[in-house]
All heavy atoms as an XYZ file, in Angstrom:
868
protein
N     195.097    266.303    184.052
C     196.187    265.666    183.355
C     196.381    264.245    183.849
O     195.968    263.959    184.972
C     197.490    266.457    183.540
C     198.690    265.892    182.842
S     199.054    266.782    181.310
C     199.831    268.298    181.943
N     196.896    263.414    183.067
C     196.951    262.007    183.385
C     198.135    261.637    184.257
O     199.227    262.295    184.311
C     197.121    261.219    182.127
C     195.985    261.518    181.165
C     195.525    260.321    180.279
O     196.039    259.124    180.526
O     194.678    260.535    179.430
N     197.990    260.607    185.061
C     199.038    260.090    185.874
C     199.720    258.908    185.279
O     199.028    258.162    184.481
C     198.509    259.732    187.260
C     198.058    260.866    188.103
O     198.615    261.942    188.059
N     196.985    260.694    188.745
N     200.957    258.691    185.539
C     201.664    257.567    184.951
C     201.223    256.305    185.713
O     201.139    256.290    186.904
C     203.145    257.695    185.163
C     203.988    256.697    184.476
C     204.169    256.809    183.059
C     204.438    255.560    185.076
C     204.940    255.830    182.396
C     205.214    254.621    184.422
C     205.411    254.757    183.059
N     200.778    255.282    184.915
C     200.383    254.060    185.471
C     201.276    252.868    185.010
O     201.194    252.548    183.800
C     198.853    253.764    185.042
C     198.354    252.430    185.560
O     199.156    251.667    186.305
O     197.169    252.151    185.213
N     202.037    252.369    185.835
C     203.097    251.379    185.342
C     202.428    250.032    184.889
O     203.001    249.353    184.094
C     204.048    251.123    186.541
C     205.277    250.369    185.966
C     203.383    250.236    187.600
C     206.446    250.318    186.957
N     201.136    249.884    185.211
C     200.467    248.712    184.768
C     199.896    248.837    183.328
O     199.442    247.853    182.779
C     199.307    248.315    185.671
O     198.337    249.315    185.810
C     199.789    247.986    187.192
N     199.868    250.056    182.841
C     199.327    250.302    181.556
C     200.570    250.418    180.567
O     201.302    251.327    180.687
C     198.591    251.641    181.581
C     198.045    252.060    180.181
O     198.255    251.391    179.219
O     197.353    253.159    180.117
N     200.681    249.505    179.717
C     201.835    249.499    178.764
C     201.876    250.689    177.910
O     202.890    250.939    177.272
C     201.915    248.149    177.936
C     200.968    248.066    176.811
N     199.623    247.904    176.953
C     201.185    248.309    175.412
C     198.960    247.922    175.785
N     199.945    248.101    174.836
N     200.798    251.493    177.818
C     200.813    252.688    176.938
C     201.165    253.972    177.717
O     201.239    254.993    177.190
C     199.473    252.806    176.211
C     199.173    251.676    175.192
C     197.780    251.977    174.684
C     200.219    251.725    174.045
N     201.397    253.847    179.088
C     201.578    255.050    179.871
C     202.813    255.772    179.442
O     202.855    256.977    179.474
C     201.759    254.607    181.345
O     200.522    254.666    181.911
N     203.895    255.064    179.018
C     205.127    255.737    178.605
C     204.849    256.524    177.343
O     205.303    257.700    177.186
C     206.232    254.797    178.352
C     207.524    255.366    178.094
C     208.259    256.145    179.045
C     208.100    255.469    176.790
C     209.484    256.778    178.704
C     209.225    256.083    176.447
C     209.952    256.785    177.422
N     204.096    255.984    176.456
C     203.791    256.668    175.114
C     202.903    257.890    175.483
O     203.168    258.921    174.841
C     203.054    255.684    174.156
C     202.852    256.315    172.803
S     202.117    255.140    171.668
C     201.900    256.122    170.217
N     201.991    257.694    176.325
C     201.101    258.914    176.743
C     201.981    259.973    177.299
O     201.787    261.196    176.915
C     200.065    258.421    177.710
C     198.937    257.596    177.152
C     197.994    257.153    178.281
C     197.048    256.170    177.762
N     196.116    255.644    178.822
N     202.851    259.607    178.199
C     203.821    260.624    178.856
C     204.635    261.283    177.741
O     204.824    262.468    177.803
C     204.663    259.996    179.866
N     205.170    260.514    176.730
C     205.868    261.114    175.616
C     205.100    262.111    174.841
O     205.567    263.118    174.385
C     206.391    260.010    174.673
C     207.675    259.336    175.104
C     208.072    258.368    174.057
O     207.287    257.732    173.323
O     209.325    258.136    173.921
N     203.818    261.747    174.581
C     202.933    262.557    173.735
C     202.702    263.939    174.498
O     202.803    265.012    173.940
C     201.580    261.891    173.466
C     201.861    260.693    172.457
C     200.565    262.888    172.939
C     200.677    259.801    172.309
N     202.436    263.799    175.834
C     202.297    265.020    176.609
C     203.537    265.930    176.599
O     203.488    267.133    176.456
C     201.904    264.706    178.066
C     200.548    264.088    178.236
C     200.380    263.542    179.620
C     199.484    265.133    177.955
N     204.672    265.276    176.686
C     205.964    266.102    176.466
C     206.135    266.667    175.132
O     206.530    267.794    175.024
C     207.172    265.269    176.886
C     207.343    265.012    178.348
C     207.400    266.379    179.132
O     208.199    267.162    178.861
O     206.662    266.391    180.060
N     205.699    265.937    174.152
C     205.791    266.483    172.698
C     204.859    267.600    172.627
O     205.247    268.555    171.832
C     205.386    265.278    171.765
O     206.270    264.295    171.872
C     205.387    265.758    170.288
N     203.684    267.652    173.231
C     202.741    268.707    173.149
C     203.274    270.032    173.733
O     202.703    271.098    173.509
C     201.385    268.318    173.686
C     200.620    267.336    172.867
C     199.419    266.824    173.545
C     200.287    267.990    171.546
N     204.348    269.999    174.412
C     205.055    271.129    174.950
C     205.577    272.015    173.846
O     205.886    273.242    173.987
C     206.159    270.838    175.908
C     205.651    270.344    177.262
C     206.745    270.113    178.290
N     206.299    269.561    179.547
C     205.700    270.265    180.463
N     205.629    271.489    180.438
N     205.240    269.638    181.573
N     205.676    271.457    172.682
C     206.132    272.147    171.492
C     205.038    273.054    170.896
O     205.244    273.930    170.111
C     206.543    271.155    170.363
C     207.804    270.314    170.717
C     208.043    269.247    169.697
C     209.100    271.187    170.947
N     203.786    272.800    171.310
C     202.656    273.565    170.782
C     202.432    274.846    171.710
O     202.122    274.631    172.898
C     201.305    272.742    170.725
C     200.261    273.615    170.181
C     201.539    271.565    169.799
N     202.587    275.988    171.082
C     202.512    277.252    171.851
C     201.153    277.914    171.585
O     200.618    277.824    170.405
C     203.568    278.172    171.476
C     204.938    277.644    171.720
S     205.157    277.511    173.468
C     206.931    277.366    173.594
N     200.668    278.513    172.599
C     199.491    279.408    172.460
C     200.023    280.599    171.681
O     200.987    281.269    172.181
C     198.960    279.807    173.881
C     197.759    280.777    173.702
O     198.045    281.927    173.295
O     196.616    280.330    174.004
N     199.539    280.930    170.557
C     200.072    282.005    169.678
C     199.912    283.365    170.327
O     200.657    284.293    169.929
C     199.310    281.957    168.376
C     198.211    280.907    168.622
C     198.360    280.206    169.946
N     199.092    283.556    171.279
C     198.920    284.953    171.942
C     199.765    284.973    173.186
O     200.364    286.044    173.448
C     197.423    285.161    172.261
C     196.589    285.222    171.026
C     195.085    285.422    171.318
O     194.535    284.551    172.144
O     194.462    286.301    170.776
N     199.800    283.982    173.974
C     200.555    283.954    175.167
C     202.006    283.477    175.144
O     202.810    283.808    176.014
C     199.800    283.198    176.402
C     198.436    283.752    176.665
C     197.753    282.827    177.638
C     198.458    285.099    177.293
N     202.338    282.873    174.060
C     203.639    282.250    173.881
C     204.069    281.356    174.912
O     205.219    281.287    175.433
C     204.674    283.411    173.636
C     204.213    284.320    172.566
N     204.211    284.032    171.296
C     203.795    285.598    172.628
C     203.791    285.015    170.513
N     203.495    286.004    171.364
N     203.081    280.533    175.512
C     203.353    279.541    176.525
C     202.737    278.282    175.953
O     201.748    278.220    175.289
C     202.570    279.878    177.856
C     202.997    281.235    178.292
C     202.881    278.768    178.870
C     204.375    281.379    178.768
N     203.446    277.156    176.250
C     202.924    275.827    175.677
C     201.653    275.419    176.291
O     201.308    275.848    177.335
C     204.072    274.825    175.759
C     204.258    274.368    177.188
O     203.441    273.641    177.746
N     205.368    274.689    177.789
N     200.921    274.632    175.499
C     199.488    274.231    175.883
C     199.528    273.295    177.122
O     198.534    273.297    177.883
C     198.712    273.699    174.797
C     199.360    272.369    174.277
C     198.570    274.636    173.674
C     198.520    271.621    173.259
N     200.627    272.622    177.437
C     200.687    271.851    178.593
C     200.758    272.670    179.861
O     200.062    272.512    180.825
C     201.870    270.838    178.539
C     201.706    269.865    177.354
C     202.034    270.050    179.846
C     200.425    268.952    177.447
N     201.712    273.653    179.878
C     201.855    274.527    181.091
C     200.637    275.422    181.259
O     200.356    275.884    182.367
C     203.136    275.321    180.957
C     204.354    274.385    181.394
O     204.234    273.531    182.214
O     205.383    274.591    180.720
N     199.909    275.663    180.150
C     198.677    276.473    180.361
C     197.527    275.607    180.844
O     196.496    276.201    181.250
C     198.203    277.091    178.948
C     198.967    278.314    178.495
C     198.591    278.790    177.182
C     198.809    279.429    179.519
N     197.737    274.285    180.898
C     196.756    273.389    181.406
C     195.574    273.198    180.502
O     194.452    272.854    180.881
N     195.863    273.213    179.214
C     194.709    273.145    178.215
C     194.518    271.657    177.826
O     193.449    271.302    177.316
C     195.038    273.922    176.932
C     195.181    275.409    177.154
C     195.579    276.120    175.815
C     193.884    276.022    177.594
N     195.491    270.740    178.113
C     195.372    269.381    177.719
C     194.879    268.522    178.902
O     195.458    268.598    180.005
C     196.609    268.787    177.115
C     196.533    267.304    176.871
C     197.143    269.582    175.951
N     193.763    267.874    178.725
C     193.109    267.151    179.774
C     193.420    265.635    179.796
O     193.484    264.998    180.883
C     191.607    267.291    179.886
C     191.157    268.690    180.138
C     189.830    269.051    179.789
C     191.864    269.509    180.953
C     189.394    270.316    180.140
C     191.444    270.732    181.300
C     190.124    271.188    180.840
O     189.693    272.379    181.177
N     193.719    265.115    178.665
C     194.036    263.725    178.529
C     194.449    263.192    177.187
O     194.202    263.856    176.233
N     195.052    262.006    177.169
C     195.527    261.376    175.948
C     195.015    259.927    176.010
O     195.192    259.260    177.057
C     197.084    261.381    175.852
C     197.530    260.605    174.648
C     197.622    262.767    175.836
N     194.389    259.474    175.000
C     194.012    258.034    174.841
C     194.554    257.472    173.606
O     194.632    258.251    172.584
C     192.489    257.927    174.860
C     191.849    258.321    176.164
C     190.413    258.013    176.274
C     189.904    258.424    177.640
N     188.555    258.815    177.639
N     195.051    256.233    173.599
C     195.692    255.680    172.409
C     194.934    254.434    172.113
O     194.790    253.503    172.951
C     197.197    255.339    172.743
C     197.903    256.569    173.126
C     197.808    254.689    171.538
C     199.237    256.340    173.733
N     194.526    254.340    170.823
C     194.012    253.206    170.338
C     195.106    252.481    169.422
O     195.269    252.796    168.320
C     192.745    253.359    169.470
C     192.264    252.221    168.664
O     192.687    251.108    168.827
O     191.377    252.478    167.758
N     195.906    251.647    170.119
C     197.065    251.102    169.420
C     196.741    250.246    168.263
O     197.332    250.463    167.150
C     197.839    250.239    170.463
C     199.270    249.905    170.042
C     200.090    249.306    171.141
O     199.535    248.677    172.025
O     201.292    249.369    171.060
N     195.818    249.302    168.266
C     195.457    248.584    167.051
C     194.879    249.505    165.912
O     195.226    249.223    164.771
C     194.402    247.586    167.493
C     194.534    247.568    169.022
C     195.086    248.824    169.385
N     194.186    250.509    166.277
C     193.595    251.365    165.262
C     194.544    252.509    164.835
O     194.160    253.355    164.032
N     195.687    252.550    165.452
C     196.710    253.659    165.167
C     196.024    255.094    165.294
O     196.209    255.913    164.453
C     197.287    253.408    163.815
C     198.093    252.113    163.569
C     199.301    252.223    164.386
C     200.199    251.085    164.037
N     201.409    251.065    164.872
N     195.338    255.218    166.360
C     194.602    256.496    166.617
C     195.048    257.097    167.986
O     195.097    256.262    169.001
C     193.083    256.248    166.600
C     192.276    257.432    166.915
C     192.162    258.364    165.719
O     192.042    257.907    164.585
N     192.138    259.658    165.966
N     195.381    258.320    168.043
C     195.697    259.016    169.248
C     194.583    260.101    169.452
O     194.356    260.879    168.525
C     197.083    259.738    169.164
C     198.193    258.613    168.985
C     197.358    260.575    170.418
C     199.605    259.234    168.741
N     193.966    260.043    170.578
C     192.885    260.944    170.939
C     193.325    261.943    172.008
O     193.782    261.440    173.094
C     191.656    260.210    171.375
C     191.083    259.292    170.250
O     190.726    259.771    169.146
N     191.152    257.996    170.498
N     193.260    263.187    171.750
C     193.687    264.250    172.664
C     192.448    264.945    173.147
O     191.626    265.498    172.284
C     194.597    265.268    172.010
C     195.786    264.582    171.250
C     195.056    266.351    173.029
C     196.790    263.986    172.111
N     192.188    264.989    174.417
C     191.091    265.691    174.985
C     191.661    267.070    175.576
O     192.612    266.970    176.388
C     190.438    264.971    176.058
C     189.152    265.656    176.646
C     188.468    264.777    177.662
O     187.642    264.014    177.227
O     188.821    264.922    178.853
N     191.138    268.134    175.131
C     191.760    269.457    175.549
C     190.586    270.538    175.528
O     189.456    270.257    175.004
C     192.846    269.828    174.670
C     192.525    270.131    173.231
S     193.968    270.730    172.270
C     194.138    272.416    173.030
N     190.997    271.644    176.059
C     190.090    272.784    176.090
C     190.881    273.995    175.538
O     192.018    273.856    175.218
C     189.512    273.039    177.435
O     188.434    273.938    177.302
C     190.522    273.547    178.451
N     190.224    275.123    175.443
C     190.895    276.380    175.107
C     190.606    277.311    176.290
O     189.692    277.052    177.159
C     190.264    276.956    173.857
C     190.482    276.049    172.640
C     189.706    276.606    171.501
C     191.969    275.873    172.234
N     191.228    278.421    176.381
C     191.099    279.298    177.492
C     189.714    279.930    177.451
O     189.153    280.347    178.465
C     192.157    280.437    177.480
O     192.106    281.080    176.192
N     189.005    279.995    176.321
C     187.626    280.377    176.204
C     187.040    279.758    174.922
O     187.704    279.511    174.008
C     187.484    281.885    176.193
O     187.530    282.389    174.855
N     185.756    279.563    174.965
C     185.078    278.989    173.796
C     185.100    280.003    172.606
O     184.800    279.634    171.490
C     183.646    278.660    174.138
O     182.944    279.738    174.519
N     185.448    281.222    172.842
C     185.588    282.326    171.829
C     187.000    282.545    171.380
O     187.302    283.540    170.759
C     184.914    283.644    172.370
C     183.514    283.402    172.814
C     183.274    283.461    174.139
C     182.534    283.084    171.774
C     181.897    283.227    174.586
C     181.269    282.937    172.381
C     180.880    282.998    173.635
O     179.616    282.803    174.080
N     187.928    281.705    171.811
C     189.339    281.846    171.481
C     189.510    281.949    169.961
O     189.288    281.085    169.222
C     190.145    280.594    172.035
S     191.875    280.686    171.573
N     189.999    283.141    169.542
C     190.240    283.367    168.114
C     191.260    282.520    167.448
O     191.263    282.299    166.221
C     190.579    284.851    168.010
C     191.110    285.141    169.356
C     190.511    284.300    170.319
N     192.119    281.854    168.291
C     193.194    281.112    167.712
C     192.976    279.589    167.928
O     193.855    278.773    167.761
C     194.554    281.532    168.436
C     194.977    282.868    168.173
S     195.011    283.402    166.471
C     196.379    282.414    165.848
N     191.678    279.229    168.311
C     191.383    277.832    168.548
C     191.646    276.894    167.417
O     192.240    275.857    167.598
N     191.238    277.262    166.299
C     191.468    276.345    165.063
C     192.938    276.198    164.807
O     193.376    275.076    164.491
C     190.746    276.949    163.825
C     190.677    275.992    162.704
C     189.934    276.548    161.534
O     188.710    276.982    161.820
O     190.396    276.652    160.459
N     193.625    277.259    165.025
C     195.122    277.171    164.827
C     195.809    276.270    165.819
O     196.672    275.471    165.429
C     195.677    278.614    164.919
O     197.120    278.579    164.892
N     195.359    276.366    167.099
C     195.896    275.553    168.179
C     195.610    274.035    167.895
O     196.474    273.159    168.038
C     195.325    275.989    169.553
C     196.037    277.317    169.845
C     195.847    274.989    170.624
C     195.414    278.008    171.043
N     194.391    273.748    167.494
C     193.967    272.354    167.238
C     194.796    271.788    166.136
O     195.247    270.686    166.113
C     192.381    272.326    166.931
C     191.940    270.935    166.400
C     191.671    272.526    168.248
N     194.895    272.581    165.082
C     195.719    272.078    163.887
C     197.225    271.882    164.261
O     197.777    270.846    163.882
C     195.691    273.223    162.771
O     194.475    273.305    162.180
N     197.692    272.762    165.214
C     199.092    272.625    165.630
C     199.281    271.314    166.450
O     200.227    270.565    166.367
C     199.525    273.807    166.480
N     198.180    270.927    167.248
C     198.259    269.741    168.092
C     198.317    268.505    167.090
O     199.158    267.669    167.326
C     197.041    269.669    169.071
C     196.923    268.292    169.644
C     197.219    270.705    170.163
N     197.436    268.548    166.113
C     197.388    267.349    165.261
C     198.721    267.199    164.497
O     199.224    266.137    164.365
C     196.245    267.577    164.202
C     194.869    267.319    164.716
C     193.872    267.463    163.586
C     192.476    267.164    164.083
N     191.503    267.190    163.057
N     199.204    268.290    163.994
C     200.506    268.284    163.234
C     201.628    267.868    164.015
O     202.450    267.029    163.649
C     200.819    269.634    162.574
C     199.758    269.990    161.431
O     199.152    269.130    160.918
N     199.622    271.249    161.193
N     201.659    268.357    165.357
C     202.804    267.965    166.180
C     202.764    266.559    166.527
O     203.721    265.817    166.372
C     202.625    268.798    167.451
S     203.910    268.479    168.683
N     201.602    265.999    166.892
C     201.522    264.576    167.251
C     201.793    263.678    166.077
O     202.578    262.707    166.147
C     200.109    264.249    167.959
C     200.037    262.744    168.166
C     200.018    264.989    169.367
N     201.090    263.933    164.956
C     201.280    263.098    163.831
C     202.664    263.196    163.193
O     203.196    262.228    162.677
C     200.256    263.474    162.669
C     198.911    263.010    163.138
C     197.771    263.361    162.220
O     198.025    264.013    161.214
O     196.606    262.986    162.462
N     203.414    264.305    163.469
C     204.791    264.435    163.034
C     205.768    263.631    163.813
O     206.763    263.293    163.394
N     205.288    263.289    165.058
C     206.232    262.584    165.975
C     205.840    261.104    166.010
O     206.678    260.265    166.504
C     206.167    263.167    167.341
C     207.025    264.343    167.426
N     206.572    265.594    167.140
C     208.299    264.581    167.785
C     207.478    266.529    167.306
N     208.588    265.920    167.787
N     204.682    260.781    165.579
C     204.164    259.377    165.673
C     203.591    258.940    164.307
O     202.447    258.958    164.031
C     203.105    259.253    166.751
C     203.649    259.497    168.136
C     203.642    260.817    168.626
C     204.258    258.536    168.844
C     204.336    261.088    169.863
C     204.897    258.762    170.098
C     204.870    260.102    170.659
O     205.454    260.358    171.789
N     204.620    258.658    163.413
C     204.271    258.194    162.067
C     203.377    257.022    162.149
O     203.489    256.077    162.906
C     205.461    257.863    161.253
N     202.364    257.035    161.179
C     201.432    255.872    161.141
C     200.208    256.068    162.009
O     199.212    255.258    161.876
N     200.233    257.047    162.889
C     199.127    257.250    163.787
C     198.329    258.475    163.240
O     198.844    259.395    162.753
C     199.545    257.540    165.225
C     199.850    256.374    166.032
C     201.080    255.821    165.978
C     198.866    255.780    166.842
C     201.407    254.659    166.703
C     199.188    254.649    167.581
C     200.460    254.073    167.519
N     197.063    258.396    163.411
C     196.232    259.721    163.159
C     195.807    260.264    164.537
O     195.714    259.575    165.459
C     194.993    259.371    162.231
O     194.255    258.416    162.977
C     195.359    258.932    160.882
N     195.521    261.508    164.474
C     195.218    262.267    165.720
C     193.817    262.819    165.621
O     193.482    263.528    164.651
C     196.252    263.347    165.994
O     197.552    262.686    166.026
C     196.002    264.083    167.346
N     193.047    262.624    166.694
C     191.792    263.251    166.856
C     191.855    264.178    168.085
O     192.307    263.774    169.155
C     190.643    262.177    167.027
C     189.357    262.852    167.307
O     188.889    263.632    166.505
N     188.689    262.559    168.387
N     191.452    265.421    167.887
C     191.433    266.334    169.030
C     190.000    266.652    169.384
O     189.246    267.191    168.506
C     192.142    267.683    168.607
C     192.108    268.675    169.744
C     193.617    267.403    168.242
N     189.667    266.357    170.582
C     188.315    266.660    171.035
C     188.351    267.867    171.992
O     189.008    267.800    172.973
C     187.743    265.537    171.802
C     186.244    265.727    172.267
C     185.759    264.587    173.137
O     186.492    263.577    173.331
O     184.578    264.700    173.605
N     187.684    268.952    171.585
C     187.578    270.159    172.433
C     186.363    269.885    173.394
O     185.365    269.571    172.957
C     187.335    271.412    171.571
C     188.606    271.950    170.889
C     188.132    273.132    170.034
C     189.722    272.308    171.790
N     186.652    270.082    174.649
C     185.666    269.994    175.744
C     185.645    271.258    176.535
O     186.645    272.021    176.585
C     185.984    268.737    176.665
C     185.928    267.390    175.869
C     187.302    268.853    177.315
N     184.559    271.458    177.155
C     184.367    272.743    177.958
C     184.140    272.473    179.315
O     183.817    273.385    180.182
C     183.202    273.568    177.264
C     183.582    273.792    175.813
C     182.957    273.214    174.785
C     184.659    274.525    175.225
N     183.545    273.600    173.578
C     184.588    274.414    173.893
C     185.644    275.350    175.840
C     185.444    275.069    172.982
C     186.614    275.945    175.012
C     186.455    275.789    173.659
N     184.129    271.171    179.802
C     184.061    270.800    181.171
C     185.149    269.885    181.511
O     185.362    268.968    180.808
C     182.673    270.098    181.425
C     181.487    270.973    181.215
C     181.324    272.008    182.317
O     181.712    271.786    183.480
O     180.849    273.063    182.049
N     185.927    270.115    182.479
C     185.795    271.268    183.318
C     186.277    272.572    182.621
O     187.167    272.479    181.782
C     186.768    270.973    184.554
C     187.760    270.019    183.985
C     187.013    269.232    182.941
N     185.766    273.593    183.011
C     186.077    274.898    182.361
C     187.477    275.296    182.748
O     187.900    275.070    183.865
C     185.089    276.023    182.797
C     185.259    277.228    181.932
C     185.122    276.359    184.242
C     184.032    278.208    181.934
N     188.278    275.785    181.763
C     189.608    276.219    181.986
C     189.588    277.463    182.935
O     188.750    278.338    182.769
C     190.319    276.580    180.698
C     191.729    276.955    180.991
C     192.834    276.135    181.010
C     192.266    278.300    181.104
N     193.971    276.793    181.215
C     193.585    278.196    181.266
C     191.597    279.503    181.172
C     194.401    279.312    181.524
C     192.479    280.682    181.338
C     193.842    280.502    181.489
N     190.602    277.608    183.791
C     190.681    278.703    184.618
C     192.236    278.943    184.874
O     193.082    278.076    184.619
C     189.946    278.654    185.949
O     190.665    277.756    186.834
N     192.470    280.127    185.414
C     193.863    280.473    185.849
C     194.556    279.426    186.673
O     195.677    279.099    186.621
C     193.888    281.844    186.594
C     195.076    282.097    187.363
C     196.171    282.672    186.745
C     195.156    281.894    188.728
C     197.364    282.981    187.471
C     196.284    282.077    189.400
C     197.437    282.669    188.780
O     198.589    282.952    189.504
N     193.687    278.710    187.514
C     194.211    277.666    188.410
C     194.751    276.418    187.642
O     195.366    275.525    188.182
C     193.193    277.230    189.389
C     192.695    278.422    190.261
N     193.510    279.041    191.174
C     191.628    279.153    190.201
C     192.951    280.014    191.772
N     191.676    280.115    191.275
N     194.440    276.339    186.311
C     194.881    275.185    185.457
C     196.277    275.373    185.057
O     196.898    274.322    184.675
C     193.945    275.066    184.261
O     192.591    274.913    184.577
N     196.906    276.483    185.193
C     198.184    276.845    184.788
C     199.205    276.075    185.685
O     199.035    276.281    186.964
C     198.487    278.304    184.679
C     197.522    278.965    183.664
C     199.903    278.631    184.192
C     197.521    280.446    183.689
N     200.219    275.452    185.142
C     201.116    274.835    186.077
C     202.054    275.920    186.713
O     202.029    277.036    186.251
C     202.175    273.921    185.265
O     202.915    274.642    184.297
C     201.293    272.825    184.476
N     202.862    275.493    187.674
C     203.735    276.450    188.349
C     204.764    277.026    187.300
O     205.133    278.128    187.375
C     204.440    275.832    189.467
C     203.592    275.622    190.714
C     202.916    276.831    191.187
O     203.497    277.871    191.333
O     201.690    276.767    191.442
N     205.289    276.154    186.425
C     206.184    276.544    185.334
C     205.530    277.614    184.450
O     206.149    278.610    184.018
C     206.746    275.392    184.567
C     207.647    275.715    183.462
C     208.972    276.284    183.985
O     209.365    276.148    185.190
O     209.586    277.019    183.151
N     204.277    277.322    184.066
C     203.569    278.296    183.276
C     203.382    279.592    183.886
O     203.497    280.642    183.232
N     203.101    279.606    185.200
C     202.996    280.860    185.929
C     204.362    281.644    185.904
O     204.323    282.826    185.769
C     202.537    280.602    187.354
C     201.024    280.144    187.421
C     200.587    279.748    188.835
C     199.260    279.308    188.806
N     198.773    278.748    190.082
N     205.421    280.901    186.075
C     206.691    281.524    186.058
C     207.021    282.210    184.714
O     207.441    283.329    184.487
C     207.845    280.537    186.354
C     207.940    280.170    187.746
C     209.079    279.092    187.939
C     208.951    278.432    189.264
N     210.025    277.316    189.333
N     206.668    281.465    183.623
C     206.810    281.890    182.152
C     205.959    283.118    181.916
O     206.336    284.000    181.159
C     206.430    280.773    181.191
C     207.400    279.554    181.233
C     206.924    278.469    180.394
C     208.791    279.995    180.658
N     204.802    283.146    182.569
C     203.915    284.352    182.448
C     204.253    285.560    183.310
O     203.766    286.608    183.286
C     202.461    283.969    182.682
C     201.768    283.111    181.603
C     200.451    282.581    182.178
C     201.590    283.921    180.380
N     205.172    285.289    184.216
C     205.691    286.294    185.184
C     204.730    286.498    186.252
O     204.635    287.614    186.789
N     203.933    285.548    186.629
C     202.937    285.595    187.669
C     203.464    285.131    189.049
O     204.096    284.089    189.052
C     201.662    284.851    187.257
C     201.084    285.337    186.012
C     200.707    284.900    188.428
C     199.984    284.549    185.520
């Protein structure tokens, strides 16, 4: 996950996007994708009005993967009018239980 960089004028927008993505729930676990640790980064092409989300799924065989990717696009584009969203699924680093935030573990009852 990205750190806030006060020297980057887009850091606040990136942080807002990450918070907005808490609205996207894993349909099977009912935990948001941020607390599951599925989102690796956000890049913004301000002149091109493009938001790029780098994320993974809990497995490459995730049956709800397409649904989650669509929800990410819809969520971001719904909150940032005029921007288009590209979601890049990556498999490195591989997702694991250790990617889940402390809040996510509480929500899962772990």
